[in-house]
N, C-alpha and C positions, 0 to 999 in steps of 0.2 A: 830393176829386175822384179818379177812377180813374187809376192809372198807365197809361202807354201803352207798347207794345212794338213793335219791328220784327219781323215774322214771315216776311217774304219780300223778296227783292231780285233784280233781274235787270237786265242792261244789254245794249244792242245792241253789236255790234262797233264800235270806234272806227276810222273809216276817213277817208281824205283827202277822198273825195267819194262820194256815192251817186247812183244814177240816179233815185231817188225824188223825190216832190214835196216842197215846203217845209213841208207840214203834218204830216210825221212819221208818217203812218199806216202806211207800209210798215215802218218800224222798230218801231213800237209793238205791232202785232198779235202778232208772235212772242214778245215779252217779256211781254206780258199773259198769253199762254198758259203761259209758263214759270212765272210766279209762281202762277197758278191751280193748275197741276199740283203745285207744291211745297207749297202750303198746303191743297189740297183744296177751295178756295173756287171760286165761279163769279161771274159778273157780278151775278146777283141777290142775292148775299150781301154785296155792298159797300154800306155805308151812305152813304158820301160819297166823291166823286172830286174831286181838285184837281190842277191842272197848272201848270207853269211854262214859259214860252216867250216869244218876242218878235215882235211884228208887224213891227218895222223890220228884224229879221233875215230874216224870211220874205218881206218885200216886199209884204205885203197886210194890209188891215185885218181884225181879228177872225180871225186865222189859227188861233187855238186852237179856234174853233168847228169848223173843218174837221177838226181832229185828233180830235174826238169821234166821227168816223166809225169810229175804231178800237175804240170801245166798243160801238157798235151802237145802233139806234133803240129797241130793246125789251129788257128792261123800262125804263121811264123812270128817270132817275137824278137825284140831287142833286149838282150840279157847281159848281165855282168855278175861278178862274184867277188867277195872279199874273204880272205882266209883268216877270219876273226869274228868276233861277235857281230851280229847283224845290225847293231846300232851304227856301225861304221858303214854298212851297206846303205842304211837310211841316209847317212851323210852324202854318199855318192848320188843317191836318187834325188835328194834335196837339191843338189847342185844342178842336176839335169833339168829340173823344173825351173830353178832360178835362172838358168841360162836360156830358157825359152825353147829348149829342144823338144820337150813334151809337156803335156798338162796333167798327166796322171802317171803314177808309178806304184808298183806293188813291191814291197820289201818283205823278205821272209828269212828266218833263221831256224836251224834245227840241229839237234845233237843227241846221239844215242850214247850217253855216258856209260851205260851199263855194259857196253861191248868189251871193255877192257878194265884194267885196274887204274882208275882215274888218277889216283895220287901219283902213280908212276908215269902214266902217259903225259901228264902235264910237265914233267921234268924236261920234255922235249922242247918246251918254250925257253929254256934257259940257255945261257952262253954255251955254244957247242964245243968249246975248246977247254975251258977250265972249270966249268960248273956242271953241265949236264953229264959228263962222264962219271961224276960222283953220285948221280941219281938221288939228289935230295928231293924228297917228295913235297908236293904243294902244301900239305897240311903242316908238315914240319917247318917249312919256311914261314908260314903264317904264325906258327907257334913261337918262332924266334921274334917275329914282329910284335906279337902280343906280350912276350916277356920283356922286351925293351920298354914298352909303355908302362908295364907294371913296375919295373925297377925304377923308372923315372917318375913314378907317382902320378901319371897322367890318367890312369883308370885303375879300378880294382876288379877282382873276379866277380864281385857282386854287381858292379856296373855292367859287366858282360852278360851275366845271367838275366838282368833286368831287360836288356835288349832282346834276348831270346824269348823271354816270357811275353813281352809286348808283341813281338812279331807273330808268335803262334796264336795269340788271342786275336790279333787283327786278321789273320788268315782264315779265321772261322767264317768270315764273310766272302771268301774267295773260293768259288767252286773248283778252280784249277789247282789250288794249293795241294802240295804233297803232305805237308805236316800242318796241323792246326790244333787248337784246343787250349784249355787253361793249364797253366803250370805254375807252381809256387817256386819263387826264387830260392828258398831254402832247400827245397827238394832237388832243384837243379844243381845246386852247389854241393849236394851230397853224392853226386854221381862221380865215377872214376874219370881220370884224365885219359884222353886219347893221344894228345901230343902236348905235354905240359907246357903252358898252363891251360890249354884248350880242352874242353870236354865236348861230348857229342853235340850238345845244344849250341855250342859256339861255332859249329861247322855246318855249312850248307850240305844238305843231303845229296848223294849221287842221284841224278835225275835224268830221265829221258823226256824230251819235250820239243815243242816248236812254237813259233809265234809268227804272226803276219800283220803288217800295217799297210794301209792304202793311203797314199799321199795324192794331193791334187793342188793345182794352183788355186790361190784364194778365190779367183773369179769362178773357176769350175766347181770349187768346193761348195758354193752357195746352192748348187743343184743337187748335191750329194749328201749333205748333212745339215740338219736344222741349226746346229751350233758347232761349226768346225773349230778345231783346236789349231790356231795359227802358230807355227814354229817361228817365234820372234827372235830367236838366237840359238846358235849351235857352235860350239867350240870344242876342239880336242887337242890335248897336249900329251907329251910322253916324257918320262923320267929315264935316267940311266938304267940300262939292263944290269949293270954291275951293282949287286945288292949292297956291297960294302962302300959304295960311292955315294950313297944317299941316306938321309935320316929316315928310317923306316917308320918312325912314329908320326911323320907328316906325309902329306901328299902334295908336293909342290906343283905337279902337273894339274891337279884339280884346282888348286888355288889360282894358278895363272889362267886356266880356262874360265873360272868363275869371274875373275877380274875383268874379263872382256865382255861380260854380260850384265844386263840390268836385272838384279835379283830382288829389287824392292817390290814388296807386295806379294811375294810368293806365299801361297796358302798351303800347298801340298808339295812334298818333295819325295819322289820315288828314287831311292838310293840302291845301287847295285853293290851290296856288301856281302860277299860270300862267308865272311867271318864276323862275329859280333863286334870285335874291337875295331874292325874297319869301318863300321857305321860311325863310331865315335870320331875316328880320324876324318871321315868325310864331312860330318856335321860341322866340325871345327874348320875344315878347309873352305867350306861353303859359307860359313858364318850364319848358319841357320839358328834362329832363336827359338824360344819356347812356344811362340805363336804359330810355328810351322808344323803341320802334321807330317810325321816321318813315316814313309813307306806303309800306307794303310792297307796295301794288298798283302802284307806279310813279307814280301820281298824274297830275295834269294835264299834266305835262311829257312824258308818254308817250301822251296822248290827252285832248283838251280839248273835248268837245262843248259848245258854248255852251248855257247854261240847263239843262244836265243834269249837268255835271261836279261841281257842289257837292252835288247829291243823291246822286251816285255815291259821294262821299266818306263820306256817312252810311251808305249801303248797304255799302260795303266795311268800314267800322268795325263795323257790325252783323254782317256775315258772320263776323268773327273770333270773335264770341260765339256765333252760331248753330252754328258748326262746332266749338266747344269749344276753340279755340286761345287765347282770352283771357277774362278775367273782367271787365275794365273797359277801355273804349276811349274815344277822343275823336275827334270829327269836326268839320271846319271847312269853311265855304263862304264865298266872297267874291263881291262884285258891285260893278261900277263901276271907275273908273280908279285905279290905284295903291293897291289895298286900301282903297277908300273905305268900303264897308259889309261887315260881317263877322258871321257866325253861328257859334256854338260850341255843340256838344252833347256830352253824356256819355252813355254807354250801359253797362249792367252786366248781368251774369247774376245771377239770384236764385233 
């Protein structure tokens, strides 16, 4: 089967709220144009389109159909959709190319998180019979996870603040970031709790945004990018949806996904961690040492567009190879409460 490469990536600015509609069209049109300009492709050159979004976030049924307006009515397209982060749409597109059905694909994800109260909306991801009716919000669930780690001595509040400070400093070089700048750890620790033990800096900001990636077979990629980022491995696993049935201080699904991949020589890892303590869980699950640069884009803590942030991690990891900054990178995406489902990918220059 042919290898698959990332040849283009673009993302909309991560902002607290946009005046646009919940179908993402206003955010998608400019970034489609950006990746087409970078690769020299046009709409008629794309063999397969796949998107990731959420009807319950958009507040309408089949909201992804309206997003197809960003593509246009002509020429006709071969299109699919996943009701989750677009990192999983990328997995579907990757398979299409691997199976030889097409040699190019465009993957996009979008989310207008500001349209509702995100903490409550995400309760709809929970078990619909015994958990969701209680409406535990996403930040409170993450607070329980963080507290378990604190009580077990796995991390301290200072460790969490250090993650936040580093993320914001790194985001200063990312023009799409929502939050950036320098912050003293002591000052962060002096702020009030939002959901004990989590403070505002421990929690990804509510973000509207979108991201797009262009994939191509390795052979076709030679004509589209000077230094394509080959997807040398991609795995995803899922843990129990029953929060009490798993150790929330670990991520077994990330561990098993990583075990199926070759992580030797990874220089940069883009981790999708919407909460500071989750970065620490992921670093441990992936076995990332001090020599690996962690999320140099700033990550979800500096801009977390729902259903696009995971795809953006793959794009950011690919950009390090496309630009010649690294030879091997890792990308991670998560979906569901408390790191329930996780996808890990490795990318290399060849």
